[in-house]
C-alpha positions in Angstrom: 88.9 67.8 123.0 86.2 65.6 124.5 83.9 64.0 121.9 80.9 63.8 124.2 78.1 66.3 123.4 80.1 67.7 120.4 78.2 68.3 117.2 80.0 66.6 114.2 78.9 67.0 110.6 79.9 64.0 108.4 79.5 63.9 104.7 79.4 60.6 102.9 77.8 59.1 106.0 75.5 56.5 104.5 78.1 53.8 104.4 81.8 52.9 104.8 84.1 55.2 106.7 81.4 57.9 107.2 78.9 55.5 108.7 81.6 53.8 110.9 82.7 57.3 112.1 79.1 58.1 113.0 78.9 55.0 115.1 82.2 55.6 116.7 81.4 59.1 117.8 77.8 58.2 118.8 79.2 55.6 121.2 81.0 58.5 123.0 77.8 60.6 123.1 78.4 63.0 120.3 75.7 64.6 118.3 76.0 63.8 114.6 74.7 65.3 111.4 74.8 62.7 108.7 74.9 63.8 105.0 74.7 61.8 101.8 72.4 61.3 98.9 71.0 58.0 99.9 68.2 58.9 102.4 67.1 55.4 103.5 70.7 54.4 104.3 71.3 57.7 106.1 68.2 57.1 108.3 69.4 53.6 109.2 72.8 54.9 110.2 71.2 57.7 112.3 69.0 55.1 114.0 72.1 53.0 114.8 73.8 56.2 116.2 70.9 56.9 118.5 70.9 53.3 119.7 74.6 53.6 120.5 74.1 56.7 122.7 74.4 59.6 120.4 73.1 62.8 121.9 71.3 63.4 118.7 71.5 62.2 115.1 70.2 64.2 112.1 70.1 62.6 108.7 70.2 65.1 105.8 69.9 64.1 102.2 72.5 66.2 100.3 74.2 66.3 97.0 77.6 67.6 98.1 78.5 68.5 94.5 76.0 71.4 94.9 77.4 74.4 96.8 74.0 75.6 97.9 73.0 72.2 99.4 76.3 72.0 101.4 75.5 75.5 102.8 72.0 74.3 103.6 73.5 71.4 105.4 75.4 73.8 107.6 72.2 75.8 108.3 70.2 72.6 109.1 72.9 71.5 111.6 72.9 74.9 113.3 69.1 75.0 113.4 68.9 71.5 114.9 71.8 71.7 117.5 72.8 75.4 117.7 76.4 74.8 117.0 78.9 72.8 114.9 82.2 71.7 116.5 83.7 69.4 113.8 83.0 69.2 110.1 84.3 66.1 108.4 84.5 66.2 104.5 84.4 62.5 103.8 82.3 62.1 100.6 84.1 60.8 97.5 84.2 58.3 94.7 86.9 56.5 92.8 87.6 55.6 89.2 89.2 52.9 87.2 90.8 54.6 84.2 94.3 55.2 83.0 95.5 58.7 82.3 95.4 58.3 78.5 91.8 57.0 78.6 90.3 59.8 80.8 87.4 61.7 79.3 86.2 65.2 80.3 83.3 63.6 82.1 85.6 61.3 84.1 87.8 64.3 85.3 84.8 66.5 86.0 83.1 63.9 88.2 86.3 63.1 90.1 87.0 66.8 90.8 83.3 67.5 91.7 83.0 64.6 94.2 86.5 64.5 95.7 87.7 68.1 95.6 84.8 70.6 95.1 82.6 68.9 97.6 85.3 69.4 100.3 85.9 72.9 99.1 82.2 73.7 99.6 82.4 72.1 103.1 85.4 74.2 104.0 83.6 77.4 102.7 80.5 76.5 104.6 82.1 75.6 107.9 85.2 77.6 108.3 83.7 81.1 108.3 81.3 79.9 111.0 84.3 78.6 113.0 86.0 82.0 112.6 83.0 83.8 113.8 82.8 81.4 116.8 86.5 81.5 117.5 87.0 77.7 117.4 86.2 74.5 115.4 87.8 71.6 113.6 87.8 70.9 109.9 88.8 67.4 108.8 89.3 66.4 105.2 89.4 62.7 104.3 91.8 62.3 101.5 93.7 59.1 100.4 97.3 57.8 100.5 97.0 57.9 96.7 96.9 61.7 96.9 100.4 61.5 98.4 101.9 58.5 96.6 100.5 57.4 93.2 100.7 53.6 93.7 97.6 52.7 91.8 97.8 54.3 88.3 94.3 53.0 87.4 92.9 55.4 90.0 94.4 58.3 88.0 92.0 61.3 88.2 90.8 60.1 91.7 94.5 60.3 92.9 94.8 63.7 91.2 91.8 65.1 92.9 93.0 63.9 96.3 96.4 65.4 95.7 94.6 68.7 95.0 92.6 68.3 98.2 95.8 67.7 100.1 97.1 71.1 98.8 93.9 73.0 99.5 93.9 71.6 103.1 97.5 72.7 103.7 96.8 76.2 102.2 93.7 76.6 104.4 95.7 75.6 107.4 98.3 78.3 106.5 95.6 80.9 106.1 94.2 80.1 109.6 97.5 80.4 111.5 96.2 83.4 113.4 93.3 81.4 114.7 94.9 78.9 117.1 91.6 77.4 118.2 90.6 76.4 114.6 92.2 73.1 113.6 92.5 71.8 110.0 93.4 68.1 109.7 94.0 65.8 106.7 93.4 62.1 107.0 94.9 59.8 104.5 93.6 56.1 104.6 95.2 53.4 102.5 93.3 50.3 101.5 90.1 50.0 103.4 87.6 47.1 103.3 84.5 49.0 102.2 82.4 48.9 99.0 84.6 51.8 97.5 86.2 49.6 94.8 82.7 48.2 93.7 81.3 51.7 93.4 84.0 53.3 91.3 83.4 55.0 87.9 84.5 52.4 85.4 85.5 48.8 86.0 85.3 47.5 89.6 88.7 46.3 90.5 90.3 45.2 93.8 93.0 47.4 95.1 96.6 46.3 94.9 98.3 45.5 98.2 101.5 47.5 97.7 104.6 48.7 99.4 108.0 50.1 98.7 110.6 47.5 97.9 111.8 46.1 101.2 109.0 47.7 103.2 106.1 46.1 105.1 103.0 45.4 103.0 100.1 47.8 103.4 97.5 45.5 104.9 93.9 46.6 104.4 92.2 48.3 107.3 88.5 48.1 108.3 86.3 51.2 108.1 86.1 50.9 111.9 89.8 51.1 112.3 90.0 54.2 110.1 87.0 55.7 112.0 89.0 55.2 115.3 91.9 57.1 113.8 89.6 60.0 112.9 88.1 60.0 116.3 91.5 60.2 117.8 92.3 63.3 115.7 89.1 64.9 116.9 90.2 64.3 120.5 93.7 65.4 119.8 94.0 67.6 116.7 97.0 67.2 114.4 97.8 68.4 110.9 98.0 65.1 109.0 97.5 61.4 109.7 98.2 58.3 107.7 95.7 55.8 109.1 97.8 52.8 108.0 101.0 52.1 110.0 102.9 51.2 106.8 102.0 54.4 104.9 104.6 56.7 106.3 107.5 54.5 105.4 106.2 54.0 101.9 105.8 57.8 101.5 109.3 58.3 102.8 110.7 55.8 100.3 108.8 57.4 97.4 110.1 60.9 98.0 113.6 59.7 98.7 113.9 58.4 95.1 110.8 58.9 93.0 112.2 57.3 89.9 113.4 54.2 91.6 110.1 53.7 93.5 108.0 54.1 90.4 110.3 51.8 88.4 110.0 49.0 91.0 106.3 49.5 92.1 103.9 46.6 91.5 102.1 46.8 88.2 98.3 46.6 87.9 97.2 43.0 87.1 96.0 42.0 83.7 92.3 41.7 83.2 92.4 37.8 83.2 94.2 37.8 86.6 91.7 40.3 88.0 88.7 38.2 87.1 90.0 35.4 89.3 90.8 37.6 92.3 87.5 39.5 92.4 86.0 36.7 94.4 88.7 36.7 97.1 90.5 40.0 97.3 89.0 42.5 99.9 87.3 45.3 98.1 88.4 48.6 99.5 89.3 52.2 99.4 92.7 53.6 98.8 
């Protein structure tokens, strides 16, 4: 699939991976619909996209935890460009909270932002794709939804695991529509402001790997955006954006107990206070 002239809806587009993806696609001439709550930042990303050669850039202030606003986003995109070719559910937020410390509010927010927002996007976009006979739905999950290597992300990881399952089930439901693609993207550690903006204590991500495996080096938002753009051009079911992730996942499922027993432990608070100045903040 060529990116040029395609209409791509991106949620969580005001910063990080979403903004980087908007710039990546704009440079190929795509038309982008940018959704997030922060309107000034959205307008800035839209201006950058236009300057890079986007065929059009529409910023839409949206609370993706509200079903009606996500459906309105779809309608705004169709009214502006007449079609939607790709819908990217990228919005999300992390948490720093162990399982035993989770409150109802913690879990509700993680589910609303990381699972229900994507569900609303699926329910808004996919019926349109079915009526049109083609389209591409992309859900941005996390490696933590596949391998729980950062226990302090608890409910975030759980919500992403649920997103992984919903994505797979949707893909199974759409088997009779070969021109409708459903893709799951699982970044690892990414150097964005994700870790600063979590619910709870801001904490740098751990650079982890299975015993004997290569370390999972942090990626830039631009590197992840490049992987997503590749999936738009050549749709596949699932992608780990970090080259080390597949081997870590393989080792985890080969012997879950051994992996969990030997996995790096979260640092003590005193150690974290030293590293906050030097460790790349990021998304897992």
